[in-house]
C-alpha positions in Angstrom: 4.1 24.0 -30.8 5.7 25.5 -27.8 3.8 27.6 -25.4 5.1 29.7 -22.5 3.2 29.2 -19.3 3.3 31.6 -16.4 1.6 30.5 -13.2 1.7 31.4 -9.6 0.5 28.8 -7.0 0.6 28.4 -3.3 0.9 25.1 -1.7 -0.1 24.3 1.8 1.5 21.4 3.5 -0.3 18.6 5.2 0.8 18.0 8.8 -0.2 14.7 10.3 1.3 12.9 13.3 2.2 9.4 12.6 4.1 6.9 14.7 7.8 6.9 14.1 8.1 5.0 10.8 4.9 6.2 9.1 5.5 9.9 9.8 9.1 9.8 8.6 8.1 8.1 5.4 5.3 10.7 4.7 7.8 13.5 5.2 10.3 11.9 2.8 7.5 11.6 0.2 6.4 15.1 0.7 10.0 16.3 0.3 10.1 14.4 -3.0 7.0 16.2 -4.3 8.4 19.6 -3.2 11.7 18.9 -4.9 9.9 17.9 -8.1 7.9 21.2 -8.0 11.1 23.2 -7.5 12.7 21.5 -10.5 9.6 22.1 -12.6 9.6 25.9 -11.8 13.2 26.2 -13.0 12.7 24.2 -16.3 11.7 25.9 -19.6 7.9 26.0 -20.0 6.7 23.9 -22.9 3.3 22.3 -23.2 4.4 18.8 -24.2 4.1 15.4 -22.4 6.6 12.7 -21.7 7.4 10.2 -24.5 4.6 7.5 -24.0 0.9 7.7 -23.2 0.3 4.1 -22.3 2.3 1.7 -20.1 2.1 -1.6 -18.2 4.7 -2.9 -15.8 5.2 -6.1 -13.9 7.1 -6.1 -10.6 8.9 -8.6 -8.4 8.3 -6.9 -5.0 10.4 -8.2 -2.1 9.0 -6.6 1.0 9.6 -7.1 4.7 6.2 -7.6 6.2 4.9 -6.7 9.7 1.3 -7.6 10.5 -0.8 -7.2 13.7 -4.4 -8.4 14.1 -7.0 -8.2 16.8 -10.5 -9.6 16.6 -13.1 -9.4 19.4 -16.5 -11.0 19.4 -19.1 -8.6 20.8 -20.9 -11.5 22.5 -17.8 -11.9 24.8 -16.5 -9.7 27.5 -12.9 -10.8 26.8 -11.0 -8.6 24.4 -9.2 -10.3 21.6 -5.4 -10.6 21.7 -3.2 -8.3 19.7 -1.5 -11.0 17.6 1.8 -10.4 15.8 1.4 -12.8 12.9 5.1 -13.1 12.2 6.2 -13.5 15.8 3.2 -15.4 17.3 2.1 -17.5 14.3 5.4 -17.8 12.5 4.2 -16.4 9.2 7.0 -15.4 6.7 8.3 -12.0 7.3 9.8 -11.7 3.9 8.3 -12.9 0.6 8.5 -12.3 -3.1 5.2 -10.6 -4.2 4.2 -10.3 -7.8 2.6 -6.9 -8.8 1.2 -5.3 -11.9 0.6 -1.7 -12.8 -1.0 -0.1 -15.8 -1.6 3.5 -16.8 -2.5 6.0 -19.5 -2.2 9.7 -20.2 -5.0 11.7 -21.8 -3.5 15.2 -22.1 -3.1 16.4 -18.6 -5.2 13.6 -17.1 -3.3 10.5 -15.9 -5.1 7.3 -14.9 -3.4 4.4 -13.2 -4.3 1.0 -11.6 -2.2 -1.4 -9.4 -2.7 -4.9 -8.1 -0.6 -7.1 -5.9 -1.3 -10.1 -3.7 0.3 -11.5 -0.6 -0.5 -15.1 0.5 1.1 -16.6 3.6 0.4 -19.6 5.9 2.2 -21.2 8.8 2.0 -23.8 11.6 3.5 -23.3 15.0 3.3 -24.3 18.7 2.0 -21.2 20.6 4.3 -19.5 23.1 1.3 -17.8 24.8 -2.5 -17.9 25.0 -4.2 -16.0 22.2 -7.8 -15.1 21.8 -9.2 -14.6 18.3 -12.9 -13.9 17.9 -14.6 -15.9 20.7 -11.9 -18.6 20.7 -8.9 -19.0 23.0 -5.9 -21.0 21.7 -3.7 -22.0 24.7 0.0 -21.9 25.0 1.8 -24.9 23.5 -1.2 -25.7 21.3 -0.3 -26.5 17.7 -2.2 -24.1 15.4 -2.3 -23.4 11.6 -2.9 -19.9 10.4 -3.2 -18.0 7.1 -3.2 -14.3 6.1 -4.1 -13.5 2.5 -4.5 -10.0 1.1 -5.4 -8.7 -2.3 -4.6 -5.0 -2.8 -6.2 -2.9 -5.6 -5.4 0.8 -6.3 -7.1 3.0 -8.8 -6.1 6.7 -9.3 -7.1 9.6 -11.5 -4.7 12.4 -11.5 -4.2 15.8 -13.1 -0.7 17.0 -14.2 -0.6 20.6 -13.3 3.0 20.8 -14.5 3.7 19.0 -17.7 6.9 19.5 -19.7 9.1 17.3 -22.1 11.3 16.2 -19.2 9.0 16.6 -16.1 5.5 15.9 -15.0 4.0 16.7 -11.6 0.4 16.4 -10.5 -2.1 15.5 -7.9 -4.5 12.5 -7.8 -7.5 11.1 -6.1 -8.1 7.4 -5.9 -9.5 4.3 -4.3 -7.4 1.9 -2.3 -9.3 -1.4 -1.8 -7.9 -4.3 0.3 -9.4 -7.7 0.7 -8.2 -9.5 3.8 -8.7 -13.1 4.9 -7.4 -14.2 8.3 -7.7 -17.8 9.7 -6.6 -19.7 12.7 -7.1 -23.4 13.3 -6.2 -25.7 16.2 -7.0 -27.0 19.6 -8.9 -24.3 21.6 -11.5 -23.4 24.1 -14.8 -21.6 23.4 -16.7 -20.0 26.3 -14.4 -21.9 28.7 -15.1 -25.3 27.2 -12.3 -27.2 25.6 -12.7 -28.7 22.1 -10.4 -30.8 20.0 -10.1 -28.4 17.1 -11.8 -25.3 15.7 -11.2 -22.9 12.9 -12.0 -19.2 13.0 -12.0 -17.1 9.8 -12.5 -13.4 9.3 -12.9 -11.7 5.9 -12.8 -8.0 5.3 -13.1 -6.0 2.1 -12.3 -2.3 2.7 -12.5 0.2 -0.2 -11.2 3.6 1.0 -10.5 6.9 -0.8 -7.0 8.4 -1.1 -5.4 11.7 -2.2 -1.8 11.9 -3.5 1.0 13.5 -5.5 3.0 12.0 -8.3 6.1 13.1 -10.3 8.1 11.8 -13.3 11.5 13.3 -14.3 13.4 12.4 -17.4 17.0 12.6 -16.1 18.5 11.6 -19.5 17.1 10.5 -22.9 16.8 6.8 -21.7 16.6 7.3 -17.9 13.5 8.4 -15.9 12.9 8.7 -12.2 9.4 8.6 -10.8 7.8 8.8 -7.4 4.4 9.0 -5.8 2.7 9.3 -2.4 -0.9 8.4 -1.5 -2.5 9.2 1.8 -5.7 8.4 3.7 -7.0 9.1 7.2 -10.8 8.6 7.2 -13.7 6.8 8.7 -16.2 5.3 6.2 -19.1 3.2 7.4 -17.8 0.2 9.3 -14.2 1.1 8.7 -11.7 3.6 10.2 -8.6 3.6 8.0 -5.2 5.2 7.7 -2.9 4.6 4.8 0.5 5.9 3.6 1.7 4.5 0.3 5.1 5.7 -1.0 7.0 4.6 -4.1 10.1 5.9 -5.8 12.3 4.4 -8.5 14.2 4.7 -11.8 13.7 3.1 -15.2 16.2 2.7 -18.0 14.8 2.3 -21.5 16.7 -0.7 -23.0 14.7 -0.7 -26.2 12.3 1.8 -27.8 9.3 0.5 -25.9 10.8 -1.6 -23.1 12.4 -0.5 -19.8 14.0 -2.1 -16.9 13.9 -0.5 -13.4 14.3 -0.7 -9.7 12.0 0.9 -7.1 11.4 1.1 -3.4 7.9 0.9 -1.9 6.6 1.6 1.6 3.0 0.8 2.7 1.7 1.5 6.2 -2.0 0.4 6.4 -4.1 0.5 9.5 -7.7 -0.5 9.5 -10.3 -0.5 12.3 -13.4 -2.6 11.8 -16.7 -2.3 13.7 -19.2 -4.9 12.6 -22.5 -5.9 14.2 -21.1 -9.1 15.9 -17.4 -8.3 16.1 -14.8 -5.6 15.9 -11.1 -5.6 15.3 -8.0 -3.9 13.9 -5.4 -4.8 11.3 -2.0 -3.1 11.1 -0.1 -4.0 7.9 3.3 -2.7 6.9 5.3 -3.6 3.9 8.6 -2.1 2.7 11.3 -3.2 0.4 12.8 -3.1 -3.2 11.1 -4.2 -6.4 12.5 -5.1 -9.9 10.4 -3.7 -12.8 9.9 -4.7 -16.4 7.9 -2.1 -18.3 6.4 -1.8 -21.8 5.1 1.5 -23.1 3.9 3.1 -26.3 
């Protein structure tokens, strides 16, 4: 049954000042949402959903990674070094990252979950002194390091525009990241040299997000989709800022199987203030992904 819907809404933009790359990416994502809204306003109003209500996709994500870390022990007067993990510790800047995403639609309610993991390690002779936690690793020392991260995202959205060829909505969600950072090698602690030591820090930071999403059926077998999630909030021991942007196209090769390509940008900044230490993590990933999706 077709129903005509008449609605009048006002939207108020969000204006946040990011550093150069983060701000530009948010403005691009906001423009994508505004374009989808404009298209929805011009389309015939029919209360129907897109073809499938359940889907799962696996991705081969190939991002360029930039990571900066600082850890300072509160028992020390010396501030920890701002460490560029790719430059200072020779961790891989590019890597293939497997990712999985599932989702379902219950009328106007859209639920989704994502997971991906990045695991890197390296060994290098240091070009400068670095201080991590209460430990100083001197220039020319050989150190081993690792940076592992597990990223989980859960969202619940409401499609306030829903048509046979277009869906646009807003979402709230939870973005949780589990970091593990380690450095091992010859070092000095409190001014005293030791043969070798390992320092490890683990952080699990669950933070809420708000976002927009849109899916547009360009042709019977071709769909374009995009979303943006945003966060700037202090919760307990954590002070976080997040921009997550993804846009791509899928082509349905069989009735319930699609192939696609996408581009993803993640800018994640986390401040940590624990009882015995504090620190910051700046984590940026951006790059293409190949997608295999099943839906029904």
